[in-house]
N, C-alpha and C positions, 0 to 999 in steps of 0.2 A: 494830727496836729498841724501839719503843713497846710492841709486843705482848709482848716479853720482859719489859719493866719492869712491865707490867700484871700478868702472871702472877706475878712476884716479889711484887708488892703483895698478890695474892690469898693467897699462902702466909703472908705476915706477918699478914694480916687473920685467917686461920684461927686463928692462935695467940693472937690478942688478943680474940676474940669468944667468948661463951658459947654453948653448944649451944641451938638453938631450932628449932621446927618451923614457924615462920611466916617469911614472906619479909621481908627487910630490904634496905637499900640504902646505898651510900656513893658518894662521887665520887672518881675518880682522874684527874688531869690534865684536868678538865672533863668527863669521861665518867661518866654515871650507871651504876653497877654494881649489879645486883640479885642477891641471893644467899639461899640457905638454908644454915644451919649446924646440922645435926642430929647426933644421936649417932653416926651411921654415915657421913654424907657431908657434904662441903662442895660446894655447887653454885652457881656464879655465871654470870651472862650479861649481855651488853649487846648492843644492836641498832644497826645502821647501815644506812640505806637506801643501796644502791649501784647503779650502772649499769655493769656489767662483763660484756660479752657478754649483755646483757639487763638487765632491771630486777628487783631483788630486795630483800628484807629479809635482810641478812646477820646471823645470830645467832652471836656469839662466845661459846663455851661452855667452861667448865672444870668438871670433875668430879673430886673427890678422894675415894677410897675409904679411909676411916679404919681400919676394922677387919673388914669383911666378907671372908671367905676369897677369894672371887672372884665376879664377875658380868660379864655381857656388856652392853656398850652397843651397841644395835641401831638404826641410823638410821631404818629403815623403821617403827619403833614411835613415832617422834616425831609429835606432833600439832600442827597449826596451825589457827586459826580467825580469820576476819575478822568484825568487827562494823561495819556501816555503816547509819546511820539506823535503829538498833534491829533490824536484821535480821542474822542470823548465817549465815555461809557457811564451808564447809571451805576451808582453805588447802592449797597444794601445797608440801610439803617435798621438796626435790630431793636424792636420794642422789648420791654421788660419780659413779656411773655415768651417771645422768641428766644431771647438770650438765656433765660432761666431754663427753658426746655433743652437747649443745647448743653448747658452746664450739667443738668441732671442726667442727660443721656450719657455724657462722658463719665460722670460719677458712677452710674449704674454699671457701665462696662468695666470700670476699674474694680468695683466691689464684686462683680461676678467673677473676675479673674482671681481675686483674693479668695473667694469662696471655693473655687475649683482647686486652688492650691492646697487649702486646708483639707478638702475632701480627698484629694490624691494622697496626702500625707497619712490621713487616717486609714485609707484603704490599703496602702502599702504596709502600714504598721511596721516600718523598718526596725529590725532588731540589730543593734550594733554593740560591739564590745567597747566598754568605756573604762575598763581597768582590770586588775587581777590581784589576787592575794594568795599567800602561802598558808596552808593548813597542815599542822603536825598531828597525826593520829596513829597511835600504836607504833611509834618509832618511824613511821613513814611520812615523808613530806610530799604534799600534793599542791599543785598550782590550780587555783579556782579562778576561772574567768568571770567577770561581772558584766552583765548585759543590760541594755536599756531598750525598751520597746518603742521609743520615739514619742511617748506621750508628752514629754516636756516640749518637744518641737511643736507638736500640735497646739499645745496651750499658748506658746509664744506666738504662733501664727494667728490664732484666734484673737489674742490680745491686739496684735497688729491690725487685724481686720476691723475690730471695734474702734481703734484709734483713727483709722482712715475714715470710717463712717462718721465719727464725731467731727473730724476736720471738714468733711464735705458739708455737713449741716451748718457749721460755722461759716463756710464760704458762701452758702446760699443766703444766710442772714446778712452778711456784709453786702452782697450784691443787692438784696432787697432794700436795704437802708439807703444806698447811694444812687441806685439806678433811676433815671428820669422816667416818670409815668405821667399820665394825664393829670392835670392840676389846674385849678382855678386860681388866678391871681387877682386879688382885690387891690384897691388903691393902697400904695405904700407897702405892698407885700413883695417878697423876693423868693424866687425859686432857684435852688442850687442843686447840682448833681452832675452825672455823666451819662453818656449814651455811646454805644459802640457802632462803628461802621466796619463791615467786613473788610479785612485787609486784602489789598491788591496792589502789586507794584505799580507805581505811577510817577509821573513828573509833577503833577499838581492834584491836590485834593480840594474840592470845594464843598462846603457845608452851608446850607441855606436854612434859616429859621424864619418861617412865615408867622407874623403876628398882625392880626387885624388888617389883613389885605396889604401889609407891607412885608417886603422881603429883605432880610439882613444876611448878607453873604460873607463867609469867612473862607480865606484861601491859604493853603500851605503848599509850598513848593519843595521838591526833593531832588537830590542828586540821584544818579543811577546806582543805587545801592540798596541793600536790604536794611530797612530802618526798624525792623521789629526788635523787641527786647530779646537779648541773648541768654539771660540768666533765669528766666521764669520756667519752672518745672511743669507748669500746667498747660504748656502749648498743646 
C-alpha cells in the first residue's frame, strides 16, 4: 500500500514541478525521493538497504516517458559504483534472472535441510515414554507405561516443511511481480519497480540509469556503519 501511495505522489509531483535537467529531491512519508524532471522524462528513485535472501541495496525506481514514441528500459545497462575511502569499485546490479536464481538456491538449501531433519526423525523412530497408568488385575496393581514411537513429531515436521515450501513459492511470486525487467515504454507510459545492488560497505553508492544516450545518476552517502536491515530473517 505504501508503494502504491508513493507512486501516486510521484504522479502528483510531476504535474507540480517545472522541467529541469538537474537532480532534485523531496520527502514522502519520511523517505527521501530523488528525481529528474526533464522535457522528456520524469525519473525518481529511493534506496533501502535490505536483507532478503542476501544483503542488498534495493533501488526503487519510477520512469515516466512523457513524449518519446518508445524506448526500451534494459536492466543490464544499469550501472552501480561504490566509493569507499576515496577508492571506487564497480557494483553488481542483479537482473531478475540473477536474483531469482540466488533466491531459489537459498530456498532449495533450506528445504533440503528440512527434508534431512524429517528423514533423520523417521530413521531414528525414537520411542519415548509419554505417560503411565495403573491396572488392577487379580488383586494385583501394576503400573503400565505408555510410549509413543515419534510418528507425531514426524507429521509435525512434514507439515512444517510443506509450510516453508509454500512460503518460498509466495516469496518468488512477490519478487516476480515487483522486480524490474526489460520493458518497452511508450509515450505517456510509466515503469515502476525495484532492482537490487549487491551490498558492500561504502561511503557513497552511485546508481546510473541510461536512457536514450542520456545518463541519470543517483547518489547516496553513508556514515561508517552497517546500514543493512537488522530484523529480516531472510539474510
